[in-house]
A tleap script that builds the chain and sets N, CA, C and O, in Angstrom:
source leaprc.protein.ff14SB
mol = sequence {
  NMET GLY ALA ARG LEU VAL TRP ALA MET SER
  ASN PHE ILE LEU PHE ALA CYS MET ALA VAL
  THR ALA ILE ILE SER LEU VAL SER VAL ASN
  LYS TYR ILE THR GLU GLY ILE GLN HIE ALA
  ILE GLY GLU ASN ARG ALA ILE LYS ILE ALA
  SER LEU VAL ILE PHE ALA LEU LEU GLY PHE
  PRO LEU SER ILE THR TYR SER VAL PRO PHE
  SER ILE THR ALA ASP LEU THR ALA ASP THR
  GLY GLY GLY GLN GLY LEU ALA ILE GLY VAL
  LEU ASN LEU ALA ILE VAL ILE CLEU
}
set mol.1.N position { 0.837 -1.183 0.000 }
set mol.1.CA position { 0.000 0.000 0.000 }
set mol.1.C position { 0.880 1.244 0.000 }
set mol.1.O position { 1.878 1.330 0.717 }
set mol.2.N position { 0.487 2.180 -0.808 }
set mol.2.CA position { 1.229 3.432 -0.854 }
set mol.2.C position { 0.779 4.398 0.226 }
set mol.2.O position { -0.244 4.199 0.882 }
set mol.3.N position { 1.565 5.444 0.394 }
set mol.3.CA position { 1.257 6.429 1.431 }
set mol.3.C position { -0.046 7.161 1.137 }
set mol.3.O position { -0.796 7.498 2.054 }
set mol.4.N position { -0.314 7.407 -0.143 }
set mol.4.CA position { -1.555 8.107 -0.493 }
set mol.4.C position { -2.787 7.276 -0.162 }
set mol.4.O position { -3.778 7.801 0.345 }
set mol.5.N position { -2.723 5.992 -0.446 }
set mol.5.CA position { -3.865 5.116 -0.161 }
set mol.5.C position { -4.097 5.002 1.342 }
set mol.5.O position { -5.235 5.052 1.808 }
set mol.6.N position { -3.018 4.851 2.090 }
set mol.6.CA position { -3.138 4.753 3.551 }
set mol.6.C position { -3.691 6.059 4.116 }
set mol.6.O position { -4.540 6.045 5.007 }
set mol.7.N position { -3.208 7.185 3.595 }
set mol.7.CA position { -3.690 8.496 4.055 }
set mol.7.C position { -5.183 8.657 3.753 }
set mol.7.O position { -5.942 9.132 4.598 }
set mol.8.N position { -5.600 8.263 2.555 }
set mol.8.CA position { -7.015 8.367 2.185 }
set mol.8.C position { -7.877 7.448 3.053 }
set mol.8.O position { -8.951 7.847 3.502 }
set mol.9.N position { -7.416 6.235 3.287 }
set mol.9.CA position { -8.176 5.309 4.133 }
set mol.9.C position { -8.315 5.858 5.553 }
set mol.9.O position { -9.377 5.740 6.164 }
set mol.10.N position { -7.250 6.453 6.073 }
set mol.10.CA position { -7.335 7.001 7.427 }
set mol.10.C position { -8.316 8.160 7.495 }
set mol.10.O position { -9.007 8.327 8.500 }
set mol.11.N position { -8.387 8.959 6.443 }
set mol.11.CA position { -9.350 10.064 6.432 }
set mol.11.C position { -10.788 9.547 6.371 }
set mol.11.O position { -11.675 10.127 6.997 }
set mol.12.N position { -11.029 8.471 5.631 }
set mol.12.CA position { -12.371 7.897 5.589 }
set mol.12.C position { -12.742 7.263 6.938 }
set mol.12.O position { -13.888 7.363 7.376 }
set mol.13.N position { -11.784 6.619 7.586 }
set mol.13.CA position { -12.042 6.060 8.921 }
set mol.13.C position { -12.359 7.182 9.897 }
set mol.13.O position { -13.269 7.060 10.716 }
set mol.14.N position { -11.611 8.271 9.810 }
set mol.14.CA position { -11.847 9.419 10.678 }
set mol.14.C position { -13.235 10.009 10.438 }
set mol.14.O position { -13.944 10.344 11.388 }
set mol.15.N position { -13.620 10.135 9.171 }
set mol.15.CA position { -14.961 10.642 8.844 }
set mol.15.C position { -16.050 9.740 9.427 }
set mol.15.O position { -17.011 10.222 10.026 }
set mol.16.N position { -15.890 8.432 9.245 }
set mol.16.CA position { -16.901 7.494 9.751 }
set mol.16.C position { -16.995 7.560 11.272 }
set mol.16.O position { -18.094 7.544 11.826 }
set mol.17.N position { -15.862 7.634 11.942 }
set mol.17.CA position { -15.875 7.695 13.407 }
set mol.17.C position { -16.509 8.990 13.902 }
set mol.17.O position { -17.240 8.979 14.892 }
set mol.18.N position { -16.243 10.091 13.233 }
set mol.18.CA position { -16.855 11.354 13.654 }
set mol.18.C position { -18.366 11.351 13.407 }
set mol.18.O position { -19.124 11.914 14.197 }
set mol.19.N position { -18.802 10.722 12.320 }
set mol.19.CA position { -20.241 10.611 12.060 }
set mol.19.C position { -20.906 9.750 13.126 }
set mol.19.O position { -21.988 10.087 13.605 }
set mol.20.N position { -20.275 8.653 13.497 }
set mol.20.CA position { -20.831 7.790 14.537 }
set mol.20.C position { -20.809 8.500 15.889 }
set mol.20.O position { -21.699 8.288 16.713 }
set mol.21.N position { -19.803 9.337 16.123 }
set mol.21.CA position { -19.767 10.119 17.361 }
set mol.21.C position { -20.974 11.047 17.451 }
set mol.21.O position { -21.568 11.192 18.519 }
set mol.22.N position { -21.337 11.672 16.340 }
set mol.22.CA position { -22.523 12.534 16.332 }
set mol.22.C position { -23.783 11.726 16.603 }
set mol.22.O position { -24.670 12.187 17.321 }
set mol.23.N position { -23.874 10.529 16.040 }
set mol.23.CA position { -25.043 9.673 16.268 }
set mol.23.C position { -25.123 9.248 17.732 }
set mol.23.O position { -26.194 9.282 18.338 }
set mol.24.N position { -23.990 8.850 18.292 }
set mol.24.CA position { -23.960 8.464 19.711 }
set mol.24.C position { -24.375 9.642 20.587 }
set mol.24.O position { -25.100 9.466 21.566 }
set mol.25.N position { -23.916 10.836 20.237 }
set mol.25.CA position { -24.291 12.022 21.011 }
set mol.25.C position { -25.788 12.279 20.943 }
set mol.25.O position { -26.416 12.596 21.954 }
set mol.26.N position { -26.361 12.143 19.750 }
set mol.26.CA position { -27.803 12.345 19.627 }
set mol.26.C position { -28.595 11.330 20.442 }
set mol.26.O position { -29.566 11.688 21.109 }
set mol.27.N position { -28.185 10.069 20.391 }
set mol.27.CA position { -28.860 9.032 21.170 }
set mol.27.C position { -28.733 9.326 22.663 }
set mol.27.O position { -29.695 9.184 23.419 }
set mol.28.N position { -27.556 9.731 23.070 }
set mol.28.CA position { -27.313 10.017 24.481 }
set mol.28.C position { -28.142 11.205 24.961 }
set mol.28.O position { -28.751 11.153 26.029 }
set mol.29.N position { -28.162 12.271 24.171 }
set mol.29.CA position { -28.914 13.458 24.567 }
set mol.29.C position { -30.412 13.165 24.593 }
set mol.29.O position { -31.110 13.605 25.506 }
set mol.30.N position { -30.909 12.435 23.609 }
set mol.30.CA position { -32.337 12.098 23.605 }
set mol.30.C position { -32.724 11.257 24.807 }
set mol.30.O position { -33.803 11.430 25.373 }
set mol.31.N position { -31.846 10.351 25.193 }
set mol.31.CA position { -32.127 9.519 26.364 }
set mol.31.C position { -32.158 10.368 27.630 }
set mol.31.O position { -32.999 10.151 28.502 }
set mol.32.N position { -31.248 11.333 27.736 }
set mol.32.CA position { -31.215 12.160 28.936 }
set mol.32.C position { -32.358 13.167 28.974 }
set mol.32.O position { -32.791 13.573 30.052 }
set mol.33.N position { -32.849 13.575 27.802 }
set mol.33.CA position { -33.990 14.499 27.787 }
set mol.33.C position { -35.250 13.799 28.278 }
set mol.33.O position { -36.049 14.376 29.014 }
set mol.34.N position { -35.416 12.537 27.858 }
set mol.34.CA position { -36.628 11.821 28.249 }
set mol.34.C position { -36.577 11.329 29.690 }
set mol.34.O position { -37.607 11.297 30.363 }
set mol.35.N position { -35.414 10.950 30.170 }
set mol.35.CA position { -35.323 10.368 31.515 }
set mol.35.C position { -34.855 11.357 32.573 }
set mol.35.O position { -34.978 11.076 33.765 }
set mol.36.N position { -34.328 12.498 32.173 }
set mol.36.CA position { -33.850 13.475 33.136 }
set mol.36.C position { -32.341 13.455 33.265 }
set mol.36.O position { -31.687 12.474 32.910 }
set mol.37.N position { -31.802 14.532 33.770 }
set mol.37.CA position { -30.357 14.711 33.841 }
set mol.37.C position { -29.713 13.859 34.942 }
set mol.37.O position { -28.500 13.649 34.923 }
set mol.38.N position { -30.496 13.374 35.883 }
set mol.38.CA position { -29.916 12.575 36.965 }
set mol.38.C position { -29.324 11.258 36.465 }
set mol.38.O position { -28.554 10.617 37.180 }
set mol.39.N position { -29.672 10.854 35.254 }
set mol.39.CA position { -29.129 9.626 34.688 }
set mol.39.C position { -27.910 9.894 33.803 }
set mol.39.O position { -27.445 8.992 33.106 }
set mol.40.N position { -27.400 11.100 33.823 }
set mol.40.CA position { -26.337 11.485 32.886 }
set mol.40.C position { -24.995 10.850 33.218 }
set mol.40.O position { -24.186 10.630 32.316 }
set mol.41.N position { -24.740 10.554 34.469 }
set mol.41.CA position { -23.414 10.061 34.844 }
set mol.41.C position { -23.464 8.555 35.009 }
set mol.41.O position { -24.068 8.041 35.951 }
set mol.42.N position { -22.829 7.859 34.093 }
set mol.42.CA position { -22.599 6.437 34.223 }
set mol.42.C position { -23.796 5.528 34.135 }
set mol.42.O position { -23.747 4.412 34.652 }
set mol.43.N position { -24.845 5.945 33.517 }
set mol.43.CA position { -26.040 5.110 33.533 }
set mol.43.C position { -26.094 4.140 32.368 }
set mol.43.O position { -26.290 2.941 32.570 }
set mol.44.N position { -25.925 4.636 31.155 }
set mol.44.CA position { -26.133 3.799 29.986 }
set mol.44.C position { -24.834 3.107 29.582 }
set mol.44.O position { -23.899 3.754 29.108 }
set mol.45.N position { -24.784 1.818 29.768 }
set mol.45.CA position { -23.577 1.025 29.490 }
set mol.45.C position { -23.307 0.913 27.990 }
set mol.45.O position { -22.148 0.889 27.577 }
set mol.46.N position { -24.356 0.843 27.169 }
set mol.46.CA position { -24.173 0.721 25.715 }
set mol.46.C position { -23.514 1.965 25.131 }
set mol.46.O position { -22.670 1.863 24.240 }
set mol.47.N position { -23.895 3.133 25.628 }
set mol.47.CA position { -23.287 4.371 25.147 }
set mol.47.C position { -21.818 4.423 25.546 }
set mol.47.O position { -20.980 4.863 24.759 }
set mol.48.N position { -21.499 3.983 26.747 }
set mol.48.CA position { -20.098 3.946 27.184 }
set mol.48.C position { -19.266 3.025 26.296 }
set mol.48.O position { -18.173 3.394 25.867 }
set mol.49.N position { -19.774 1.850 26.025 }
set mol.49.CA position { -19.038 0.879 25.207 }
set mol.49.C position { -18.866 1.396 23.784 }
set mol.49.O position { -17.783 1.285 23.209 }
set mol.50.N position { -19.926 1.958 23.214 }
set mol.50.CA position { -19.824 2.500 21.855 }
set mol.50.C position { -18.811 3.629 21.790 }
set mol.50.O position { -18.051 3.726 20.828 }
set mol.51.N position { -18.794 4.478 22.801 }
set mol.51.CA position { -17.830 5.582 22.828 }
set mol.51.C position { -16.400 5.073 22.931 }
set mol.51.O position { -15.509 5.588 22.255 }
set mol.52.N position { -16.174 4.078 23.760 }
set mol.52.CA position { -14.830 3.519 23.896 }
set mol.52.C position { -14.360 2.841 22.608 }
set mol.52.O position { -13.188 2.937 22.247 }
set mol.53.N position { -15.267 2.163 21.925 }
set mol.53.CA position { -14.912 1.523 20.652 }
set mol.53.C position { -14.548 2.577 19.612 }
set mol.53.O position { -13.580 2.408 18.870 }
set mol.54.N position { -15.314 3.658 19.554 }
set mol.54.CA position { -15.021 4.726 18.590 }
set mol.54.C position { -13.677 5.364 18.893 }
set mol.54.O position { -12.897 5.618 17.975 }
set mol.55.N position { -13.394 5.624 20.146 }
set mol.55.CA position { -12.107 6.229 20.482 }
set mol.55.C position { -10.948 5.269 20.223 }
set mol.55.O position { -9.850 5.708 19.881 }
set mol.56.N position { -11.174 3.986 20.379 }
set mol.56.CA position { -10.133 3.012 20.029 }
set mol.56.C position { -9.890 3.009 18.522 }
set mol.56.O position { -8.745 2.926 18.078 }
set mol.57.N position { -10.959 3.099 17.738 }
set mol.57.CA position { -10.807 3.148 16.279 }
set mol.57.C position { -10.149 4.439 15.816 }
set mol.57.O position { -9.474 4.447 14.786 }
set mol.58.N position { -10.329 5.517 16.544 }
set mol.58.CA position { -9.703 6.784 16.174 }
set mol.58.C position { -8.182 6.763 16.353 }
set mol.58.O position { -7.488 7.651 15.859 }
set mol.59.N position { -7.673 5.769 17.047 }
set mol.59.CA position { -6.226 5.647 17.200 }
set mol.59.C position { -5.518 5.304 15.892 }
set mol.59.O position { -4.370 5.697 15.684 }
set mol.60.N position { -6.200 4.571 15.012 }
set mol.60.CA position { -5.576 4.210 13.739 }
set mol.60.C position { -5.319 5.430 12.855 }
set mol.60.O position { -4.194 5.590 12.380 }
set mol.61.N position { -6.309 6.302 12.609 }
set mol.61.CA position { -6.003 7.494 11.806 }
set mol.61.C position { -4.987 8.412 12.475 }
set mol.61.O position { -4.199 9.071 11.797 }
set mol.62.N position { -5.004 8.454 13.802 }
set mol.62.CA position { -4.046 9.298 14.504 }
set mol.62.C position { -2.623 8.803 14.296 }
set mol.62.O position { -1.715 9.600 14.061 }
set mol.63.N position { -2.425 7.497 14.380 }
set mol.63.CA position { -1.082 6.958 14.170 }
set mol.63.C position { -0.616 7.162 12.729 }
set mol.63.O position { 0.570 7.382 12.487 }
set mol.64.N position { -1.539 7.090 11.778 }
set mol.64.CA position { -1.181 7.333 10.383 }
set mol.64.C position { -0.847 8.805 10.180 }
set mol.64.O position { 0.077 9.130 9.434 }
set mol.65.N position { -1.582 9.693 10.831 }
set mol.65.CA position { -1.287 11.117 10.734 }
set mol.65.C position { 0.102 11.424 11.264 }
set mol.65.O position { 0.786 12.302 10.740 }
set mol.66.N position { 0.521 10.714 12.292 }
set mol.66.CA position { 1.848 10.948 12.850 }
set mol.66.C position { 2.963 10.338 12.010 }
set mol.66.O position { 4.079 10.856 12.016 }
set mol.67.N position { 2.697 9.256 11.291 }
set mol.67.CA position { 3.785 8.554 10.606 }
set mol.67.C position { 3.902 8.857 9.117 }
set mol.67.O position { 4.998 8.744 8.567 }
set mol.68.N position { 2.829 9.235 8.446 }
set mol.68.CA position { 2.881 9.446 6.994 }
set mol.68.C position { 3.820 10.577 6.585 }
set mol.68.O position { 4.545 10.402 5.605 }
set mol.69.N position { 3.861 11.724 7.266 }
set mol.69.CA position { 4.818 12.750 6.825 }
set mol.69.C position { 6.268 12.261 6.827 }
set mol.69.O position { 7.058 12.647 5.966 }
set mol.70.N position { 6.610 11.418 7.789 }
set mol.70.CA position { 7.975 10.916 7.841 }
set mol.70.C position { 8.252 9.919 6.719 }
set mol.70.O position { 9.349 9.904 6.160 }
set mol.71.N position { 7.266 9.088 6.387 }
set mol.71.CA position { 7.477 8.143 5.293 }
set mol.71.C position { 7.544 8.855 3.949 }
set mol.71.O position { 8.327 8.461 3.085 }
set mol.72.N position { 6.747 9.886 3.760 }
set mol.72.CA position { 6.815 10.654 2.518 }
set mol.72.C position { 8.154 11.374 2.419 }
set mol.72.O position { 8.755 11.417 1.346 }
set mol.73.N position { 8.621 11.933 3.518 }
set mol.73.CA position { 9.927 12.590 3.521 }
set mol.73.C position { 11.031 11.608 3.190 }
set mol.73.O position { 11.940 11.932 2.426 }
set mol.74.N position { 10.965 10.417 3.754 }
set mol.74.CA position { 11.982 9.406 3.475 }
set mol.74.C position { 11.947 8.978 2.006 }
set mol.74.O position { 12.997 8.764 1.400 }
set mol.75.N position { 10.759 8.853 1.437 }
set mol.75.CA position { 10.646 8.482 0.016 }
set mol.75.C position { 11.189 9.567 -0.896 }
set mol.75.O position { 11.889 9.278 -1.867 }
set mol.76.N position { 10.867 10.812 -0.584 }
set mol.76.CA position { 11.305 11.905 -1.451 }
set mol.76.C position { 12.797 12.179 -1.362 }
set mol.76.O position { 13.392 12.647 -2.333 }
set mol.77.N position { 13.410 11.898 -0.226 }
set mol.77.CA position { 14.835 12.201 -0.061 }
set mol.77.C position { 15.721 10.986 -0.236 }
set mol.77.O position { 16.928 11.073 -0.008 }
set mol.78.N position { 15.166 9.870 -0.629 }
set mol.78.CA position { 15.975 8.652 -0.759 }
set mol.78.C position { 17.021 8.781 -1.863 }
set mol.78.O position { 18.113 8.228 -1.737 }
set mol.79.N position { 16.714 9.496 -2.935 }
set mol.79.CA position { 17.626 9.590 -4.073 }
set mol.79.C position { 18.492 10.834 -4.050 }
set mol.79.O position { 19.360 10.984 -4.910 }
set mol.80.N position { 18.290 11.725 -3.103 }
set mol.80.CA position { 19.085 12.948 -3.055 }
set mol.80.C position { 20.377 12.720 -2.297 }
set mol.80.O position { 20.532 11.726 -1.588 }
set mol.81.N position { 21.290 13.642 -2.454 }
set mol.81.CA position { 22.587 13.497 -1.791 }
set mol.81.C position { 22.597 13.967 -0.349 }
set mol.81.O position { 23.544 13.680 0.383 }
set mol.82.N position { 21.562 14.686 0.078 }
set mol.82.CA position { 21.549 15.238 1.433 }
set mol.82.C position { 21.313 14.200 2.509 }
set mol.82.O position { 21.727 14.388 3.653 }
set mol.83.N position { 20.666 13.128 2.167 }
set mol.83.CA position { 20.406 12.076 3.139 }
set mol.83.C position { 19.060 12.206 3.802 }
set mol.83.O position { 18.495 13.293 3.922 }
set mol.84.N position { 18.565 11.067 4.226 }
set mol.84.CA position { 17.252 11.037 4.868 }
set mol.84.C position { 17.296 11.625 6.267 }
set mol.84.O position { 16.329 12.240 6.718 }
set mol.85.N position { 18.392 11.442 6.939 }
set mol.85.CA position { 18.491 11.932 8.318 }
set mol.85.C position { 18.353 13.434 8.409 }
set mol.85.O position { 17.662 13.948 9.290 }
set mol.86.N position { 19.007 14.142 7.502 }
set mol.86.CA position { 18.924 15.597 7.498 }
set mol.86.C position { 17.498 16.061 7.215 }
set mol.86.O position { 16.992 16.964 7.882 }
set mol.87.N position { 16.854 15.449 6.233 }
set mol.87.CA position { 15.490 15.853 5.876 }
set mol.87.C position { 14.507 15.563 7.006 }
set mol.87.O position { 13.632 16.381 7.289 }
set mol.88.N position { 14.641 14.425 7.644 }
set mol.88.CA position { 13.730 14.092 8.745 }
set mol.88.C position { 14.019 14.971 9.960 }
set mol.88.O position { 13.104 15.321 10.705 }
set mol.89.N position { 15.291 15.329 10.163 }
set mol.89.CA position { 15.630 16.256 11.241 }
set mol.89.C position { 15.011 17.623 11.025 }
set mol.89.O position { 14.508 18.228 11.972 }
set mol.90.N position { 15.039 18.128 9.783 }
set mol.90.CA position { 14.405 19.407 9.470 }
set mol.90.C position { 12.890 19.311 9.657 }
set mol.90.O position { 12.262 20.243 10.159 }
set mol.91.N position { 12.309 18.185 9.252 }
set mol.91.CA position { 10.872 17.986 9.460 }
set mol.91.C position { 10.531 17.980 10.949 }
set mol.91.O position { 9.530 18.570 11.354 }
set mol.92.N position { 11.339 17.328 11.754 }
set mol.92.CA position { 11.120 17.316 13.209 }
set mol.92.C position { 11.185 18.728 13.780 }
set mol.92.O position { 10.352 19.111 14.603 }
set mol.93.N position { 12.174 19.499 13.342 }
set mol.93.CA position { 12.276 20.875 13.821 }
set mol.93.C position { 11.064 21.706 13.407 }
set mol.93.O position { 10.558 22.507 14.194 }
set mol.94.N position { 10.604 21.517 12.184 }
set mol.94.CA position { 9.419 22.262 11.717 }
set mol.94.C position { 8.192 21.898 12.543 }
set mol.94.O position { 7.380 22.763 12.869 }
set mol.95.N position { 8.058 20.619 12.881 }
set mol.95.CA position { 6.909 20.187 13.683 }
set mol.95.C position { 6.976 20.783 15.089 }
set mol.95.O position { 5.960 21.215 15.633 }
set mol.96.N position { 8.172 20.805 15.673 }
set mol.96.CA position { 8.323 21.318 17.042 }
set mol.96.C position { 8.118 22.818 17.073 }
set mol.96.O position { 7.471 23.336 17.983 }
set mol.97.N position { 8.658 23.523 16.095 }
set mol.97.CA position { 8.550 24.981 16.090 }
set mol.97.C position { 7.131 25.438 15.795 }
set mol.97.O position { 6.629 26.376 16.416 }
set mol.98.N position { 6.486 24.768 14.840 }
set mol.98.CA position { 5.125 25.177 14.489 }
set mol.98.C position { 4.170 24.565 15.461 }
set mol.98.O position { 2.962 24.775 15.357 }
savepdb mol mol.pdb
quit
């Protein structure tokens, strides 16, 4: 798999997880409106489990977001004379400064 395909897949996973997060929020809010706010803390186990699953799935796009810039930098600088280490070091500095 190329970096572009992995990047695109991670964006689609992120979109799906954010859409499901909105759905979970709507279900949660509707349940609390009908039953009252006293049930807001720790009552619905299904909502908790769904939220934890979504946040676990969000780890995959996050890890791809962190690693793809470095793999693209390594691919682009593989044939140059400057070396991959210098290019990745400059990328690290840009990330830290910005």
